[in-house]
VOSE-505979 format. One record per residue: x, y, z of N, C-alpha, C, O, CB in turn; residue in one letter. Coordinates in steps of 0.1 Angstrom, whole numbers, padded with zeros to 4 digits, always signed. Glycine has a CB too. Layout:
N
XYZXYZXYZXYZXYZa...
//
This chain:
234
+1210+0986+1136+1200+0986+1146+1186+0988+1140+1184+0997+1132+1203+0998+1156m+1176+0980+1145+1162+0981+1140+1154+0989+1150+1154+0986+1162+1157+0967+1138k+1146+0998+1145+1136+1006+1153+1122+1003+1147+1120+1002+1135+1139+1021+1153i+1113+1000+1157+1099+0998+1153+1090+1009+1157+1091+1014+1168+1094+0984+1158c+1080+1012+1149+1069+1021+1152+1057+1012+1152+1053+1007+1141+1068+1034+1143a+1050+1011+1163+1038+1002+1164+1026+1011+1160+1024+1022+1166+1036+0996+1178a+1018+1006+1151+1006+1013+1147+0994+1005+1153+0990+0994+1148+1004+1014+1131q+0988+1010+1164+0979+1002+1171+0965+1009+1173+0964+1021+1170+0984+1000+1185t+0955+1001+1176+0942+1006+1179+0939+1004+1194+0939+0993+1198+0931+0999+1170k+0937+1015+1201+0935+1014+1216+0920+1011+1219+0911+1014+1211+0939+1027+1222a+0918+1004+1230+0905+1003+1236+0903+1015+1245+0911+1016+1255+0904+0989+1244v+0893+1023+1242+0891+1036+1249+0891+1034+1265+0883+1027+1270+0878+1042+1245k+0901+1040+1271+0902+1041+1285+0905+1028+1293+0905+1028+1305+0889+1045+1290g+0908+1017+1286+0911+1004+1292+0925+1001+1293+0931+0995+1283+0903+0993+1285d+0932+1005+1303+0947+1004+1304+0951+0989+1304+0960+0986+1297+0952+1011+1317v+0944+0981+1311+0948+0967+1312+0947+0960+1298+0956+0952+1294+0939+0959+1322q+0936+0962+1291+0935+0956+1278+0946+0961+1268+0951+0954+1260+0921+0958+1272k+0948+0974+1269+0958+0980+1261+0973+0975+1264+0981+0974+1255+0958+0995+1261n+0975+0973+1277+0988+0967+1280+0990+0954+1274+1000+0951+1268+0990+0966+1296i+0980+0945+1275+0980+0932+1269+0983+0933+1254+0990+0925+1248+0967+0924+1272a+0976+0943+1247+0978+0944+1233+0992+0949+1230+0998+0945+1220+0968+0954+1227h+0997+0958+1238+1011+0962+1236+1021+0951+1237+1030+0950+1229+1015+0973+1247h+1018+0941+1246+1027+0930+1247+1028+0921+1235+1038+0916+1232+1023+0922+1260l+1016+0921+1228+1016+0913+1215+1025+0920+1205+1033+0913+1198+1002+0913+1210e+1025+0933+1204+1034+0940+1195+1048+0939+1199+1057+0939+1190+1029+0955+1194f+1051+0939+1212+1065+0938+1217+1070+0924+1212+1082+0923+1209+1065+0940+1232i+1062+0914+1213+1066+0901+1209+1070+0901+1194+1079+0894+1190+1055+0890+1212s+1062+0908+1186+1065+0909+1172+1078+0916+1170+1086+0913+1161+1053+0916+1165r+1080+0927+1177+1093+0934+1176+1105+0926+1180+1115+0927+1174+1092+0947+1185a+1103+0918+1190+1114+0908+1195+1117+0899+1183+1129+0896+1180+1110+0900+1207v+1107+0893+1177+1109+0884+1166+1116+0891+1154+1123+0884+1146+1095+0879+1161a+1114+0904+1153+1121+0911+1142+1135+0916+1146+1142+0923+1139+1113+0923+1138a+1139+0912+1158+1153+0916+1164+1154+0931+1165+1165+0937+1162+1164+0911+1155n+1143+0938+1169+1143+0952+1170+1150+0956+1184+1149+0949+1193+1129+0958+1169a+1156+0968+1183+1162+0973+1196+1153+0983+1203+1155+0986+1214+1176+0979+1192a+1144+0989+1195+1135+0999+1200+1121+0997+1194+1119+0994+1183+1140+1013+1197v+1111+0999+1203+1097+1000+1198+1090+1012+1205+1091+1014+1217+1089+0987+1201i+1084+1020+1196+1077+1032+1201+1062+1031+1197+1059+1028+1186+1083+1045+1195v+1053+1033+1207+1039+1032+1205+1033+1046+1202+1040+1056+1205+1032+1026+1217f+1021+1047+1197+1015+1060+1194+1012+1068+1207+1013+1064+1218+1002+1058+1186p+1008+1081+1204+1005+1090+1215+0993+1085+1223+0983+1081+1218+1001+1104+1209e+0995+1085+1237+0985+1081+1246+0980+1067+1243+0968+1064+1244+0973+1091+1246l+0990+1058+1240+0986+1045+1235+0979+1036+1245+0972+1027+1242+0998+1038+1229s+0982+1038+1258+0977+1030+1269+0963+1033+1272+0956+1025+1279+0985+1031+1281l+0958+1044+1268+0944+1048+1271+0936+1052+1259+0924+1053+1259+0944+1060+1280t+0943+1054+1247+0937+1060+1236+0938+1075+1237+0939+1080+1248+0922+1056+1234g+0938+1082+1226+0938+1097+1226+0924+1102+1230+0916+1103+1221+0943+1103+1213y+0922+1105+1242+0909+1108+1247+0910+1120+1257+0909+1118+1269+0902+1096+1254e+0912+1132+1252+0915+1144+1261+0904+1146+1272+0907+1149+1283+0916+1156+1253p+0891+1144+1268+0880+1148+1277+0880+1139+1290+0875+1143+1300+0867+1146+1270a+0886+1127+1289+0886+1119+1301+0900+1116+1306+0902+1107+1314+0879+1105+1298i+0910+1124+1300+0924+1121+1304+0926+1123+1319+0934+1116+1325+0933+1131+1296a+0919+1133+1325+0921+1135+1339+0918+1123+1348+0924+1120+1357+0913+1148+1344n+0907+1116+1344+0903+1104+1351+0912+1092+1348+0913+1083+1356+0889+1101+1347d+0918+1092+1336+0927+1081+1332+0941+1083+1336+0949+1073+1335+0926+1079+1318l+0945+1095+1340+0960+1098+1342+0966+1089+1353+0960+1085+1363+0961+1112+1347a+0978+1085+1350+0986+1076+1359+0999+1082+1363+1002+1093+1358+0988+1062+1352i+1006+1076+1372+1019+1080+1376+1029+1072+1369+1027+1061+1365+1021+1079+1392y+1041+1078+1367+1052+1071+1360+1055+1058+1366+1058+1048+1359+1064+1080+1359v+1054+1057+1379+1058+1044+1386+1047+1035+1388+1048+1026+1396+1064+1048+1399n+1036+1036+1380+1025+1027+1381+1029+1013+1380+1036+1009+1371+1014+1031+1370d+1025+1004+1390+1030+0991+1390+1025+0982+1379+1031+0972+1375+1025+0984+1403a+1014+0986+1372+1009+0979+1361+1018+0979+1349+1017+0971+1340+0995+0985+1357r+1027+0989+1349+1037+0990+1338+1050+0982+1341+1059+0983+1332+1040+1005+1336l+1051+0976+1352+1063+0968+1355+1066+0958+1344+1078+0955+1342+1062+0961+1369d+1056+0953+1338+1058+0943+1328+1066+0948+1316+1073+0940+1310+1044+0938+1322v+1065+0961+1313+1074+0967+1302+1088+0967+1306+1097+0965+1298+1068+0981+1299f+1091+0970+1319+1105+0970+1324+1110+0956+1323+1122+0954+1319+1106+0975+1338r+1102+0946+1326+1106+0932+1325+1109+0928+1311+1119+0921+1308+1096+0922+1331e+1101+0932+1302+1103+0929+1288+1116+0936+1282+1123+0930+1275+1091+0933+1279k+1117+0949+1287+1129+0956+1282+1142+0949+1287+1152+0948+1279+1129+0970+1288a+1142+0944+1299+1154+0937+1305+1156+0924+1298+1167+0920+1294+1152+0935+1320d+1145+0916+1296+1146+0903+1290+1151+0903+1276+1158+0894+1272+1133+0896+1291a+1147+0913+1268+1150+0913+1254+1160+0924+1250+1162+0926+1238+1137+0915+1246h+1165+0931+1260+1175+0941+1257+1169+0951+1247+1176+0955+1237+1188+0935+1251n+1157+0956+1250+1150+0964+1241+1145+0977+1248+1141+0976+1260+1138+0956+1235m+1145+0988+1241+1138+1000+1246+1124+1000+1242+1120+0998+1230+1146+1013+1240v+1115+1003+1251+1101+1003+1249+1095+1016+1254+1097+1020+1265+1094+0991+1257i+1088+1023+1245+1082+1036+1248+1067+1035+1246+1062+1032+1235+1088+1047+1239s+1060+1038+1257+1045+1037+1257+1039+1051+1260+1046+1059+1267+1040+1026+1266v+1027+1053+1255+1021+1066+1257+1010+1066+1268+1002+1057+1268+1015+1072+1244g+1009+1076+1276+0999+1077+1287+0997+1091+1292+1006+1099+1291+1002+1067+1298a+0985+1094+1297+0983+1107+1304+0989+1105+1318+0987+1095+1325+0968+1111+1305p+0997+1115+1322+1005+1114+1334+1001+1125+1344+1000+1137+1341+1020+1116+1330i+0999+1121+1356+0997+1130+1367+1009+1139+1369+1020+1134+1371+0993+1122+1380q+1007+1152+1369+1018+1161+1370+1014+1173+1379+1002+1175+1382+1023+1166+1356a+1024+1181+1383+1021+1193+1391+1012+1202+1383+1017+1206+1372+1034+1199+1396s+1001+1206+1387+0992+1215+1380+0983+1209+1370+0976+1217+1363+1001+1225+1374g+0983+1196+1368+0975+1191+1358+0979+1177+1353+0986+1169+1360+0973+1200+1347g+0977+1175+1340+0980+1162+1334+0989+1165+1322+0986+1173+1313+0967+1154+1329v+1000+1157+1321+1009+1158+1309+1005+1147+1299+0999+1137+1302+1023+1156+1314n+1008+1150+1286+1008+1139+1276+1022+1133+1276+1032+1140+1273+1004+1145+1262i+1023+1121+1280+1036+1115+1283+1040+1103+1275+1031+1095+1270+1037+1112+1297g+1053+1101+1273+1058+1088+1268+1067+1083+1280+1076+1089+1284+1067+1090+1255m+1064+1071+1284+1072+1064+1295+1081+1055+1288+1077+1046+1280+1063+1057+1305i+1094+1057+1290+1105+1050+1283+1112+1040+1292+1117+1044+1302+1115+1060+1276v+1112+1028+1288+1118+1017+1295+1130+1012+1288+1130+1008+1276+1108+1005+1297f+1142+1014+1294+1155+1010+1289+1160+0998+1297+1157+0997+1309+1165+1021+1289q+1167+0989+1290+1172+0977+1298+1180+0981+1310+1190+0988+1309+1180+0968+1288p+1176+0975+1321+1183+0976+1334+1186+0991+1338+1196+0994+1344+1196+0969+1333r+1177+1000+1335+1177+1014+1339+1163+1018+1344+1153+1012+1340+1182+1023+1327q+1163+1028+1352+1150+1033+1357+1142+1038+1345+1147+1045+1336+1152+1044+1368p+1129+1036+1346+1120+1042+1335+1121+1057+1336+1123+1063+1347+1105+1037+1337r+1119+1064+1325+1118+1079+1326+1107+1084+1317+1102+1077+1308+1132+1085+1322f+1103+1096+1320+1092+1103+1313+1097+1113+1303+1105+1122+1306+1083+1109+1323l+1092+1112+1291+1093+1123+1281+1079+1129+1281+1069+1122+1278+1097+1118+1267y+1077+1142+1284+1064+1148+1284+1063+1159+1274+1072+1167+1272+1061+1154+1298s+1052+1160+1267+1049+1169+1256+1051+1183+1260+1043+1188+1269+1036+1166+1250k+1060+1190+1254+1063+1204+1257+1053+1214+1250+1048+1224+1256+1077+1208+1254q+1051+1211+1237+1043+1220+1229+1029+1214+1226+1028+1204+1219+1050+1223+1215f+1019+1220+1232+1005+1215+1231+0998+1222+1219+1000+1233+1217+0998+1216+1244l+0989+1214+1212+0981+1221+1203+0970+1228+1211+0967+1225+1222+0974+1210+1193h+0965+1239+1205+0955+1248+1212+0943+1240+1217+0937+1243+1227+0950+1259+1203e+0939+1229+1210+0928+1221+1214+0930+1214+1227+0921+1209+1234+0923+1212+1203d+0943+1212+1230+0947+1204+1242+0948+1212+1255+0948+1206+1266+0960+1197+1239e+0948+1225+1254+0950+1233+1266+0939+1231+1277+0942+1232+1289+0951+1247+1263y+0927+1229+1273+0916+1227+1283+0919+1214+1292+0913+1212+1302+0903+1226+1277p+0927+1205+1286+0928+1191+1293+0942+1188+1298+0943+1179+1307+0923+1181+1283f+0952+1194+1293+0966+1191+1296+0974+1203+1300+0970+1214+1296+0972+1183+1284f+0985+1201+1306+0995+1211+1309+1008+1207+1301+1011+1196+1299+0997+1213+1324v+1015+1218+1297+1028+1215+1290+1038+1208+1299+1039+1211+1311+1034+1228+1285a+1045+1199+1293+1055+1191+1300+1069+1197+1298+1071+1208+1294+1055+1177+1295g+1079+1189+1301+1093+1193+1301+1101+1186+1290+1114+1188+1290+1099+1190+1315q+1095+1179+1282+1103+1172+1272+1111+1161+1278+1106+1154+1287+1113+1181+1265g+1123+1159+1274+1131+1148+1279+1144+1146+1270+1144+1150+1259+1124+1135+1280g+1154+1140+1276+1166+1138+1268+1166+1127+1257+1157+1118+1258+1178+1135+1277p+1174+1128+1247+1176+1117+1238+1181+1105+1245+1186+1106+1257+1185+1121+1226p+1180+1093+1239+1186+1081+1245+1196+1076+1235+1196+1079+1223+1175+1071+1248i+1205+1068+1240+1215+1062+1232+1213+1047+1232+1212+1040+1242+1230+1065+1237i+1212+1041+1220+1210+1027+1218+1219+1022+1207+1219+1027+1196+1195+1024+1214v+1228+1013+1210+1237+1007+1200+1245+1018+1193+1246+1018+1181+1230+0998+1191a+1250+1028+1200+1258+1039+1195+1249+1049+1187+1255+1059+1182+1269+1034+1186s+1236+1047+1186+1227+1057+1180+1220+1066+1190+1216+1061+1201+1217+1050+1171k+1219+1079+1187+1212+1087+1196+1198+1090+1190+1197+1094+1179+1219+1101+1198m+1188+1087+1198+1174+1088+1194+1167+1099+1202+1167+1099+1214+1167+1075+1196i+1161+1109+1194+1154+1120+1200+1139+1118+1198+1135+1113+1187+1158+1133+1194a+1130+1122+1207+1116+1119+1207+1108+1132+1204+1113+1143+1207+1111+1113+1219f+1096+1130+1199+1086+1141+1198+1073+1135+1199+1071+1123+1196+1088+1149+1184a+1063+1143+1204+1049+1138+1205+1041+1148+1197+1039+1159+1200+1045+1138+1220i+1035+1142+1186+1025+1148+1177+1028+1162+1173+1037+1165+1165+1012+1147+1184c+1021+1172+1179+1022+1186+1174+1036+1191+1175+1040+1201+1168+1013+1195+1183y+1044+1186+1184+1058+1191+1186+1066+1190+1173+1075+1199+1171+1065+1183+1196e+1063+1180+1164+1071+1179+1152+1069+1190+1143+1078+1193+1134+1068+1166+1145l+1058+1198+1144+1055+1209+1136+1062+1222+1141+1061+1233+1135+1040+1211+1134s+1068+1222+1152+1075+1233+1158+1090+1232+1154+1097+1224+1160+1073+1234+1174i+1095+1241+1145+1109+1240+1141+1119+1240+1153+1129+1233+1152+1112+1251+1132p+1116+1248+1163+1125+1248+1174+1127+1235+1181+1137+1232+1187+1121+1259+1184a+1116+1227+1181+1117+1214+1188+1127+1205+1181+1136+1199+1188+1103+1207+1188h+1126+1203+1168+1136+1195+1161+1150+1201+1162+1159+1193+1164+1132+1194+1146a+1151+1214+1161+1164+1220+1162+1171+1217+1176+1183+1214+1176+1163+1235+1160a+1163+1218+1186+1168+1215+1200+1171+1201+1202+1181+1197+1208+1159+1220+1210n+1162+1192+1197+1163+1178+1199+1175+1172+1192+1181+1162+1196+1150+1171+1195a+1178+1178+1180+1189+1172+1172+1202+1180+1173+1212+1176+1166+1184+1172+1157l+1203+1190+1181+1215+1198+1182+1227+1191+1187+1238+1195+1184+1212+1210+1190k+1225+1180+1195+1236+1173+1201+1240+1161+1193+1247+1152+1199+1233+1170+1215n+1236+1160+1181+1241+1149+1173+1232+1136+1172+1237+1125+1169+1254+1145+1177g+1219+1138+1174+1210+1127+1173+1210+1121+1159+1211+1128+1149+1196+1131+1178a+1209+1108+1158+1208+1101+1145+1194+1098+1140+1192+1096+1129+1216+1088+1146n+1185+1098+1150+1171+1094+1147+1161+1103+1155+1164+1107+1166+1168+1079+1152v+1150+1107+1148+1140+1115+1153+1127+1108+1152+1122+1105+1141+1139+1130+1146y+1121+1104+1163+1109+1096+1163+1097+1104+1169+1098+1109+1180+1111+1083+1171v+1086+1104+1161+1074+1111+1166+1063+1101+1169+1060+1093+1160+1069+1121+1155a+1057+1102+1181+1046+1094+1185+1034+1103+1184+1033+1113+1190+1048+1088+1200s+1024+1098+1176+1013+1108+1173+0999+1101+1173+0998+1088+1174+1015+1114+1159v+0989+1109+1173+0975+1105+1170+0970+1116+1160+0966+1127+1164+0966+1104+1183a+0969+1113+1147+0966+1123+1137+0956+1118+1127+0955+1106+1124+0979+1126+1130k+0949+1128+1121+0940+1126+1110+0948+1124+1097+0960+1126+1097+0930+1137+1109t+0940+1122+1086+0946+1121+1073+0953+1134+1069+0965+1134+1065+0936+1117+1062t+0947+1145+1071+0953+1158+1068+0965+1161+1077+0975+1166+1072+0942+1169+1070a+0964+1157+1090+0975+1159+1098+0987+1151+1094+0999+1155+1095+0972+1156+1113g+0985+1139+1090+0996+1130+1085+1002+1135+1073+1014+1134+1071+0991+1116+1083m+0994+1141+1063+1000+1146+1051+1010+1157+1054+1020+1158+1048+0989+1151+1042e+1006+1166+1064+1015+1177+1068+1028+1171+1075+1039+1176+1073+1008+1187+1077k+1025+1161+1083+1037+1155+1090+1047+1148+1081+1059+1149+1083+1031+1145+1100a+1042+1142+1070+1051+1136+1060+1060+1146+1055+1072+1144+1054+1043+1129+1049y+1055+1158+1051+1063+1168+1045+1074+1173+1055+1085+1175+1052+1055+1180+1040q+1069+1175+1067+1078+1180+1078+1089+1170+1081+1100+1174+1082+1069+1183+1091t+1085+1158+1083+1096+1148+1087+1105+1145+1075+1117+1142+1078+1089+1135+1091l+1101+1146+1063+1110+1144+1052+1120+1156+1052+1132+1154+1049+1102+1144+1038s+1115+1168+1054+1124+1180+1054+1133+1179+1066+1145+1183+1064+1115+1193+1056s+1129+1175+1078+1138+1174+1089+1149+1164+1087+1160+1166+1090+1130+1170+1102i+1145+1152+1081+1155+1142+1077+1166+1148+1068+1178+1145+1071+1148+1130+1071a+1162+1155+1058+1171+1160+1048+1180+1171+1054+1192+1172+1052+1164+1165+1036a+1173+1180+1062+1180+1191+1068+1191+1187+1078+1202+1193+1078+1170+1201+1074k+1188+1177+1086+1197+1174+1097+1204+1161+1095+1213+1157+1103+1189+1172+1110y+1201+1154+1084+1208+1142+1080+1205+1131+1090+1214+1123+1094+1223+1144+1080g+1192+1129+1094+1188+1119+1103+1177+1110+1098+1170+1114+1088+1184+1125+1117v+1176+1098+1103+1164+1090+1100+1153+1095+1108+1154+1098+1120+1167+1075+1103t+1141+1096+1102+1129+1101+1109+1118+1090+1108+1117+1083+1098+1124+1114+1104t+1110+1089+1119+1099+1079+1119+1087+1086+1126+1088+1095+1134+1103+1067+1127l+1075+1081+1122+1063+1086+1128+1054+1073+1130+1052+1065+1121+1055+1096+1119i+1049+1072+1143+1040+1061+1146+1027+1066+1150+1025+1073+1160+1046+1053+1158g+1017+1063+1142+1003+1068+1144+0994+1057+1148+0997+1045+1146+0998+1075+1131n+0983+1060+1154+0973+1050+1158+0963+1049+1147+0963+1056+1137+0966+1054+1171s+0954+1039+1148+0942+1037+1139+0929+1037+1147+0930+1034+1159+0944+1025+1130v+0918+1040+1141+0905+1039+1148+0901+1052+1154+0908+1062+1152+0906+1029+1158g+0890+1052+1160+0884+1064+1166+0892+1069+1178+0895+1061+1187+0869+1062+1169l+0896+1082+1177+0902+1088+1188+0895+1101+1191+0893+1110+1183+0917+1091+1185c+0890+1103+1204+0882+1115+1207+0871+1117+1197+0862+1109+1196+0892+1127+1208d+0872+1128+1189+0862+1131+1179+0867+1130+1165+0861+1136+1156+0856+1145+1182n+0877+1122+1163+0883+1121+1149+0887+1106+1147+0889+1099+1156+0894+1131+1147f+0890+1103+1134+0895+1090+1131+0910+1091+1129+0914+1099+1120+0888+1085+1118e+0917+1083+1136+0932+1084+1135+0936+1076+1122+0930+1065+1120+0939+1078+1147s+0945+1082+1114+0946+1077+1100+0958+1068+1098+0962+1067+1086+0948+1089+1092a+0964+1062+1108+0975+1053+1105+0986+1059+1097+0990+1070+1099+0969+1040+1098g+0991+1051+1087+1001+1056+1078+1014+1059+1084+1022+1067+1079+0996+1069+1072g+1017+1052+1095+1031+1053+1101+1041+1051+1090+1040+1043+1081+1032+1042+1112s+1052+1058+1091+1062+1059+1080+1076+1062+1085+1078+1066+1097+1057+1069+1070a+1086+1061+1076+1099+1064+1080+1106+1070+1067+1103+1067+1056+1107+1052+1085a+1116+1079+1070+1124+1085+1059+1139+1083+1062+1143+1083+1074+1121+1100+1058w+1147+1082+1052+1162+1081+1054+1167+1095+1056+1160+1105+1056+1168+1074+1042d+1181+1095+1058+1187+1108+1062+1188+1118+1050+1192+1129+1052+1201+1105+1067k+1183+1113+1038+1182+1123+1027+1168+1127+1025+1165+1135+1015+1187+1116+1014n+1159+1123+1033+1145+1127+1032+1137+1118+1023+1125+1122+1020+1144+1141+1027g+1142+1107+1019+1135+1098+1010+1126+1088+1018+1131+1083+1029+1144+1090+1001n+1114+1086+1014+1105+1077+1021+1110+1063+1020+1113+1058+1009+1090+1078+1015l+1111+1056+1032+1115+1042+1032+1104+1032+1033+1103+1023+1024+1124+1040+1044l+1095+1035+1042+1083+1026+1044+1071+1033+1048+1073+1044+1054+1087+1015+1054l+1060+1028+1045+1047+1034+1050+1036+1024+1052+1034+1016+1043+1042+1045+1040q+1030+1024+1063+1019+1015+1066+1006+1020+1060+1005+1032+1057+1018+1012+1081l+0996+1012+1059+0983+1016+1054+0975+1024+1064+0979+1024+1076+0975+1004+1049n+0964+1031+1060+0957+1040+1069+0947+1034+1078+0942+1041+1087+0951+1050+1061p+0944+1021+1077+0933+1016+1085+0937+1004+1094+0929+1001+1103+0922+1012+1076t+0947+0997+1091+0950+0985+1098+0962+0986+1108+0971+0994+1106+0954+0974+1088e+0962+0979+1118+0973+0978+1128+0985+0972+1121+0983+0964+1111+0969+0971+1141e+0997+0976+1125+1009+0970+1119+1021+0974+1127+1021+0982+1136+1010+0974+1105g+1032+0969+1122+1045+0972+1128+1055+0976+1118+1059+0968+1109+1051+0960+1136l+1059+0989+1118+1068+0994+1108+1082+0992+1114+1085+0997+1125+1066+1009+1105l+1091+0986+1107+1105+0983+1112+1115+0988+1102+1115+0986+1090+1106+0967+1113t+1124+0996+1108+1134+1003+1100+1148+0999+1105+1151+1000+1117+1132+1018+1099v+1157+0996+1096+1171+0994+1099+1178+1008+1098+1178+1014+1087+1178+0984+1090e+1184+1013+1109+1191+1025+1109+1206+1022+1106+1213+1016+1114+1190+1033+1122v+1211+1028+1095+1225+1025+1091+1234+1034+1098+1230+1043+1106+1226+1026+1076d+1247+1033+1094+1257+1041+1101+1258+1055+1095+1267+1063+1100+1270+1034+1100n
//
């Protein structure tokens, strides 16, 4: 089974343009015979906390129906990032489209301290099963919380995928963490980062993957968009 992490550059606040760009990457994942594609944190709007309240959408937003159609047509799981209208505020969310199933929300449980003025903590979400593999999700800061990985992987997940928007320093820390998680739990780990300006920092790309022994498999460069594709073995 192949899993893709899309390394994309968002157009700030422009959901329609970003949807169109996502569809280009989905076509590339289809050509690679991938079963799953995961986009970076808040990929549909860009990582823009200060305007997230204005940009927040609902999970059932009709503009996203095209992702459900693509998931059905290509038997592919598609996970996109967006600020989500929630009780008490806005969640940082991943909306997951599985073939012929209702879309569901994974919402970020553990927020970085800088995010509290703009977002409220979410409820997480369950792993998904694709081609006999169980895939658990994380959003950015969550991967640095040991309890998150422990809980996400306790039921036998084979893959741990982090959707992020991180600086160079943040990615260096994430590499160490995800290599350690891979070796400790015997799982494949992936991280999908964005590129370009996000909020008040430059997102550093470098999307990467590690095998179940913690060895680096692939890594994208820090400045260009790209598609990281990994074959998850048995």
